[in-house]
N, C-alpha and C positions, 0 to 999 in steps of 0.2 A: 504494500500500500504506500503511495507516495506521500511525502510530507504535506503537500497541499490538501490531500484528502483526510489526513490524520489530524490536522490542526485547524481549529475554528478560530479565525482571526478577527472576528467581531467587526469586519468591514472598516478597520481602522483607516485604511488608505482612501476610502470613498466618502468619508464624511467631510465635505468641503467647508461647511460652516461649523467647525468643530467647537468653537467657543460658545456656540449657542447653548444655553442651559438645558434645553430639551434634549439635544443630541448627546450632551455629556451625561445627563441622567439616564438616558436610555442605554448608553454603553455600559455604565457602571451597574445598572440593574441586570444586564445580561451577564456581566462578570460575577456579580454576587450570586446569581442563580445557577452558575455553571457547576457541573460535577466532573469528577475525574481529575487526572493530573493537570497541573498548570506549569507551562514552560515560561520562564522569564529570560528574555534575551533573544539572540546572543548579543552581548555587549562587545563591540569591536572599535570603540571610539576612545575619546580622551579620558584620562583618569579624572580630571577636574569635574567634568559633567557627570561622571559616574558617582563621584563622592558627594557633590553638592546638590544634585538634582535627582538622579536616577534611583539611587538606593533610598534616599529619604522619601521619594514618591512611592516606592514599593513598601516601605514601612508604614506609610499612610494607608495604602491599599490593604495591607494585612490587617490593620486595626479597624478601619472603617468598613471595608467590604467583607470582613470575615474570612480572609485568605489564610487558611491554616498552613503552617510551614511543612507539615507532613505531606501535603499534596504538591509542594512547589519544587521544581527542578530549575536551578539557575545555571545559565551558560555564560561564562565570561572567560578571562584569560589571565595567565600569570600566577595561578594558584591562590586566588583571592577568596577562598571559601569563608575565611573568618570575617570578611566584610559583610557577608550575607547570612551570618549565623542566626540572626533574629528573623530572617525571612524564609529560609529554605532549609530542608533537611538533606537535600541532594544537590551536589555541585558537580558540574561537568566542565572540564577545561578545554578550550578550543585547541590547545597544543597537544592534546591527546588524539586529535583527529587530523590536524594539518601541521605542516612543518613551519618553523619561523620564517623560512625563506618564502614559502607560498603565501603566508599571511602578509609579509612585507611587500610582495609583488602586488597583491590585491590592494593594500593600503596606498601604495604609490599610484595605482591606476585610477582609483575612484576620484572623481572631480569634486564631490561634495562630501565632507567628512561627517556631516550630521546625519543622524539616523532618520531621515524623512521618509525613506522607502526601504523595503527589504530587498537586498541584493541576492542574486543567484548564489553567491558565495555563502551567504548566511543560511539560505535554505539547505544547502549541502551540509553545512555544519549541524543544523538542526536534525536533519535526517540521520546523520551518523550518531549524534548524541543520544537519540532515543531508540536506536536500532535494537539494543539489547532488552528493551522493555516490552517488546511485542507489539502487535497491531492494535494499540489502544487509541482512543479518541482523546486528543489533547486540546486544552485551551491555551492560546498563546498571548502573552503580554509582551509585545514587541516595543523596543525603545522609541519607535516613531510615535507611539501614543503619548509618551511624556514630552517628546520634542514638540509635537503639534499643540499640546496643551500650554506649554510655557513659552512658545515662540512670541506671543504678544508682549510678554514681559521683556524678553531679550531684545525685541525691536522697539522697546520704549513706547508701546501702545497700551500697556496695562501696568498697574501699580505692583509693588512688591507683595501686596495682599494676595495676588493670584497664586504665587508659588508658596506663600506661607499657608494658604488654605489647603494645599494638596501635598504637603511634605511633613514628615515627622522625623526628627533627628534623635538618634540614639548612639551612644558611644560604642566604638568597636572594642571587642574583647578577643585579642589573639591568643593563641596557645602559649603556654609557658615557654620562654626562650632563654637559653643559657648562653650569654655572649662569650663566656670563657671557652666554650666548646669550639669556637671559631678562632680562638687566639686573640680575642679583643679584651681590653681592660674592663673591669667591673663598672667603672663610671666613664662616660664619654658623651660627646656631642655628635649628632648625626648631621651630615651635610650633603646636599645635592644641588648642583647648578646645571641649568640648561638654558638655551637662548630662545627667547620668544619676542613678541612685539614690545613688551615693556622692558625687556632685558636683552637688547640686540647684541649680536656678536661683534664687538668692537674692541680696540686695544684698551679703551678705558674700562669696559666691563671685565675684561680678562685681568687687568691689573687689580681691579677691585676685588675680584674673587681671591687672588693671591693674598691681598692685604687682609681680607676678612678671615681667611683660614689660618693665616699666620698669627693673627691677633688671638684667635680662639685657642689655637694649639699651644700657645705659651701658657695657657691657664688649665687646659683640660684636653685629653686625647680626642681626636676627631676621627670618626669612621665615615669614609667617603662612599656614598651610595651610587654615584654615577661613574664608577670605574670599570664598567662592563662594555664589551664590544657589541652587546645586544642592542639593536635599534629597531623598535617596534612602533614608532610614531613619527611625526613630521618635525620633531624638535632635534636640534643639534646639541649634543651633550658636551660638557666641558670635561676634559681629561688631563689637564695640564699641571697637576700638583702632586708632588711626591716629596715629602719632607719628614723630619723626625716628629714623632708623636702623632702621625697620621696613619691610618689603616684603610685598606680598600677591601672590597668584597668580590672582586672580579672572579676569582677562582671558585667561588661558592655559587655563582649564579648560572641558571639556565633560563630559557624562555618560559619553561613550565613553572619554575619557582621564583621567578624574578620579583614580582610584586609582593609575594608572600614573604620572601626573605627580607626585603626592604621594610615591610610592615613590622616584622618581628624585631628588627634592629632598632627602628624608631621607637617602638613601644618600651624599650629599656633605656633609651637615651635620656640625658638630663634636659636637653632641648634640641631643637632642629633649626638649622639655618640653610637658606637656599635663596634662589630667586623667587619672586612672587609669581605664582602660576597655580595650575590645578593641583599639582603634587603637594603644595604647601598646605592644603586643607587636611591631608592625611594625618599629620602629627596632632592637629587639634582634635580630631575624632578619636585619637588614641590617648587623649588627656595630656599631651606633651606640648609645651610652649613652642610656637612656630614663628620664626622671624623670616619674613619674605622681603627680599631686596628688589628694588626696581631702579631703572636708569631713566626711563621716560614715563610720564604720567598718562600714556595713551591706552591704558588697559580699559577693559569694559567696566564702566562704573556700576552697571547692574550686578555683575558677578561680585565685584568688590563690596558694594553696599550690603548685598545679601549675606556674603560670607562673614564680613566683620560683625554684622548684627547677630549672626548665629554664634560665632566662636568668641567674640569679644563681649557679647552681651549676656553670656550665660556663665554661671559659676561652675565650679568643678561638677561633672567630670570632663568638661571640654578644656583643652589647652588654649590659651589666648593666641590669636593670630595678630601679629604686629607687623605692619608694613613700614619699611625704612628705605630711604634713598641711599644709593651707594656711597654718597659723600658723608653719610652719617654712620659709617661702620664703626667708628671709634666708640659709639654709644654702647656697643656690645661689651666692651671691656669693663663697663661699670655695672653690668647686669649679673655677674657671677663672681 
């Protein structure tokens, strides 16, 4: 039986006026009344959207629509089962079905990175991920549902109230991690830098990264998270630091455990430092203070306003998200 016959997609792609209350209520009513297994995903896009919107949307759906985790199968990548622990009891990883090279080819070839439609590549992943479960009837919650719901907010046509109404934030709870087993010190800071719109690849930003890491490493050991040759997104990662009191995780990473390993390392860190971007939300969800540097203030104000409201406006268990300009890196020396 083909995946198109096994999955009921709730006509997600055919609702043109999706923001209409009637259409939204009808869709959620169908989801609430659905029976059998629920497939969530596959998630093949940016970490930031997954952390700030997709997972909180699913946590809202679990609570409001009565989506029991025993029925839910999550499909994502990088070993992130701990991110979905409160949502699903079954996790399927994309890299159990396709190679990193094949995933990277698909990622480079697609013109639009947002999940507005389901690609043939995704259908193939879904088919393989449920093959061992037999010819059941599945309900699919595809990321395009969330993207179409929140697009008015991202396009500045709706207030922050839209996303607040359909998201629920809960802290992540990774498995116990022993940093000493990897040869890392008991206490350390975690760091990860990559280049994006607000942190472009320039000589200035590269010098700033060196200065930031050298400042921190004089006070506390630093574990570098972006020391891998694995490239699974459209960002260029910084690999230019090797100094005393710094450790890297390159030899411990695979595509399959990439994000899981980074999650575990951050969860035991004293704090996290990196460029401001989607990855800088992860430490906050783990209860770890996150310092995100930027060089240009041209990042999306919608994402920034929403993330700082969530992570800077909540008490523990969230770690505060602090944005700093690269020229203010000396402020770190006074924080520990």
